[in-house]
C-alpha positions as CSV (number, residue, x, y, z in Angstrom):
1,M,0.0,0.0,0.0
2,T,1.5,3.4,-1.0
3,E,0.9,6.8,0.3
4,P,-1.4,9.1,-1.8
5,S,0.1,11.6,-4.0
6,P,0.4,15.2,-2.7
7,E,-2.1,16.1,-5.4
8,E,-4.7,13.5,-4.0
9,I,-4.2,14.6,-0.5
10,A,-4.6,18.3,-1.4
11,A,-7.8,17.5,-3.3
12,F,-9.1,15.4,-0.4
13,A,-8.4,18.2,2.1
14,A,-10.0,20.7,-0.2
15,R,-13.2,18.6,-0.5
16,H,-13.5,18.5,3.3
17,G,-13.0,22.3,3.8
18,L,-9.2,22.0,4.7
19,A,-7.8,24.0,1.8
20,A,-5.7,26.2,4.1
21,L,-3.5,23.4,5.5
22,T,0.3,24.0,5.3
23,P,2.4,21.7,3.2
24,A,3.7,20.1,6.4
25,Q,0.2,19.3,7.5
26,L,-0.7,17.9,4.1
27,A,2.4,15.6,4.2
28,R,1.3,14.4,7.7
29,M,-2.2,13.7,6.4
30,A,-0.7,11.6,3.6
31,V,1.2,9.5,6.2
32,L,-2.0,9.2,8.3
33,A,-4.1,8.2,5.2
34,R,-1.9,5.1,4.7
35,T,-2.3,4.1,8.3
36,V,-6.0,4.5,8.2
37,A,-6.3,2.5,5.0
38,E,-4.2,-0.3,6.4
39,A,-6.3,-0.4,9.6
40,A,-9.5,-0.4,7.6
41,A,-8.3,-3.3,5.4
42,G,-8.1,-5.4,8.5
43,L,-11.7,-5.0,9.5
44,S,-14.0,-7.9,8.7
45,R,-16.9,-7.2,6.6
46,V,-20.2,-9.2,5.7
47,T,-20.6,-9.8,2.0
48,D,-24.0,-8.2,1.9
49,K,-24.4,-5.0,4.0
50,F,-28.2,-5.2,3.8
51,V,-28.2,-8.6,5.6
52,E,-26.6,-7.3,8.8
53,P,-24.1,-4.9,10.2
54,M,-20.5,-5.9,10.9
55,P,-20.9,-8.4,13.9
56,V,-17.7,-7.3,15.9
57,F,-15.7,-4.1,16.0
58,R,-12.4,-4.1,18.0
59,V,-9.8,-1.3,18.1
60,R,-6.3,-2.7,17.8
61,G,-3.9,-1.4,20.3
């Protein structure tokens, strides 16, 4: 899994009202985006979301 490009992070930030972030803040957001994506990939999911919600949610520590 790779970090998103600076352009992708800037576009994401702008879509969420964070267009005034500094380059350092955008770089930190790129690092955190990878961490969030890796954590989300480890969550179990049911195949059909209309059948039931995810049965268990645990925060890894």
